[in-house]
N, C-alpha and C positions, 0 to 999 in steps of 0.2 A: 495417438491423440494429438491434435493440433492446438497450439496455444497462440492466440493472435491478439495484439493490441489494436483496437479500432479507434482512431483519433476522433475526438469530439470537441466542440467548442474551440477554445484557443489552445488549451494545453491538457485537456482530459484524455484519459484512455478508458474505453469500455473493453474489458477483457472478454474474449470469446474462447471457449473450449469447444472443439467439435471433432467428431470421429468420421466425418465424411457423409453422415446421414442426419445426425442430431447435434444440436448445439445448446450450450448454456452460456449466458452472459452475466457479467458482474458489473453492478453499478451503472445501469443504462440511463444516464441523465438525459440522453437524446435518443429517440427511437430511430431516427433517420439512418445513421450509419449501420445500426443493427439490421434493419430491414434490407438495406442494400447488400450487406454481407450474406444474409440468409438467401436472398434471391441469386446472388452471384454464384454461390456454391451449392444451391439447391438443398438447403438444410431446413429441418424442422426444429422449431424452438422448443426445447424440452424443459428448461428451467431458467429462472432469474434469481440471482443472488444479490443481496443488498448488504452493504457494510454499515451504513449510517444514513441519517435522514436528510442531509443537505440536498438542495434541489438539483445540483449538477450530478447527483448520483441516483436520484429517483424520478427525475422529470419525465423519463420516457416509459416508465413502467406501465401506466394505464394504456398508452397507445400501443404497447406490445401485447396486451392481454388477448386481443382477438386472434393473434398468431401463436399463442402459447398453448402447449399441450402437456403442461406439467405445473409444478408449484412455483410460487414466489416465496423465497425465504428471506428473512431479515431479522434485525435485532429486536428482541422481546421488549426492550425498554425504550424504544423510540417510535415516533409517529411515522410509520411507513404506509403507503397507499394500501388499503384493504381491498379484498381479502389477501392475507399472506400467512405463512407459517412462522411463528415466532421462535427464535433460537437464542440460546444463552450458553454460558460456559459449561463445557462437558457434553453438550449435545453432539451427535454424529449424524451426518447425512451422506447419501450416495448421489453422486452427480456423474452421469454417463459412465457408470461402472467404477468410478473413483470414490474412495472414502475420504471425507473431510471431517476434521474435529473443529468444534467451535471454541474460540477463545474470546472472553470479554476483554476488550482493550480500551477502556475509557481514557480520556485525555483530550483528544480533539473534540469529541462530543461525549456526552455522559454515558450513552449506551452503545457506543461503537463496538462492533464485533469483527473478528477476522476468521478466515477459513483456511485451516492448515491441513494439507493433504497428508494422509497417513496410510500405512499398511499396503504399500505398493512397491514393486521393484522399479517403477518408473522414477525419474528425477522428480522429487517432491515440488509442490506448488504452494505458494502462500498468497492469498488474496487479502491484502492488508489495508485496503481503502486509503484513508488519509492519515493513518497512524504512523506508518513508517514510509519514508521516501528514500530514494537512493541518495546517500550522503546527508540525509536530513530527517526531520519528523514534522508532523502536523502542528499547526498553531493550537494553542490551548484555549479554544473558544468556550468550552463548558467544563473542562476538567482541571485538575491540579497538576503541578510538576510531579508530585509523588505518584499520582495515578499514571501519568505518562511514563515515568521511569519504570514502574512495575510492568506496564504494558509492553514497553520496548524490550525489557528483560525477558518477558515470556516469549515474545516473538523470536528473540535471538537464540533461544534454546533449540530451535529447529536444526535439522541436519545441514551440514556445510553447503551441500549442493542444492538446497532449496531455492527454487526460482521465486524471486521477490517481485510480485506483480503490484506495483504501486499504481495509483490512478491519476497521476499528473506528471507531465514532462517538466519537472523542476530540477533535473539533475545538474545541469551546468551552473545554474544559480547556486544550488546547494554546494557544489564543489568549490565555487569561488569563496563561499563563506568558510567551508571546511579548511581551505588553505590559509585563511586568516587565523584559524584556531591552531592548526598544525602545519606551519610553513615548511618544516623539515621532513614531512611525511612523503617519502619518495614514491610509494605506491599510489598515494593520492594524486601526485603530479602526473604519473604515468596514466592513471585512469582518466584524468582530465583531458589529456591529449587524445586518448582513445574516443572519449565521448564527443569531443569537439569535431573529430573526423566523422563520426556517425551523424551528427546533426548537420554538418556541412553537406552530407549526402541525403539529408531529409529522412534519416532513419531513426527509429526510437533508440534510446539508451537503455531501455528496459526489455525484458526483466533483468534485474540484478541477481545476485546470490547472497545468501546470508554470510558465507565465508568472506566475500568481498566487503560487504557492509561492515563486518566487524573490524576490518582493517582501515576503512576510509571514512566511516560515518562518525562524526564527533559525538552524536547523541547515543551511540552504542559504546563509546569509549570514555565514559565519564569518570572512570577510575584510573585512566592513563595519566602519568605525571604531567606530560605536556598539555593535555586537555585541561586538567585540574588547574594548572598554573595560568593558562589563558583565561579560564572562567573566573578565577580569583582576581585577575586584573580587570575583569568586567563585572564585578559585583558579587561574585559567589562569596558567601560568608564562612564557608568551611570546605573541606575536601570531600564531604558527603556527596554521593552521586546525585541525590535530589537537588541539593543546592547548586551543584555544577550544572545539571540540566536546566534548572530554572534560569541561571545566569546566561547560559548559551542561548536559550530560546528567546529571552528578552533582547540579547545582543543581536540575534538574527532578525528579530522583528523590526529592529531599527537600522538594519543594514540594507542598502539598495545596491 
């Protein structure tokens, strides 16, 4: 199975899975790169997966329907272009022979979902939309810090080698902020150098892995003493993980 990030817009990725004959795409905000990839590799479009309702994730769905030979899946509690099959916590779907479990991960939007691959000997895959980024998390447009904290904790429970397929190339910006939070984190510094080299070659920094994110992502490290101390210096009122995440997110919102 091939896992490919298709660049779209300025910094989006549309994720494509394909087996050489059939393909599935995740969050196709733009149909153009999807159609180009289908033509380049002579693939049939078997499924579309959507994580949330923002236009840069759904804008290409209707234009892809004439080429689609299977379902559109998406969150049950969000406005996704119809027709589509609604999904929520606990549902399971099969995509190109791979099993995915659905997680409700509100925070960025109220009804955001994620697709966690399960039950396979292959290296697992997580399609997390805009909830989890490498070294970061999504803005809280519709949800609360408590919701985002719970959502990130649920995603972080996956296997260490899970491939984290975020939908934006925000990694270097997030790493710069993470270094402000944990300036003495040596693994963070090493990964920043690695990602800088990748981007200098115009290569994606993704997918990441859950094991790596637990070591470098401040939003997954809200109980670590250094992260707690940094958050308290920027408005966290306690060492509670929700208070820490809320302070980190507000700090990040105001950091350029």
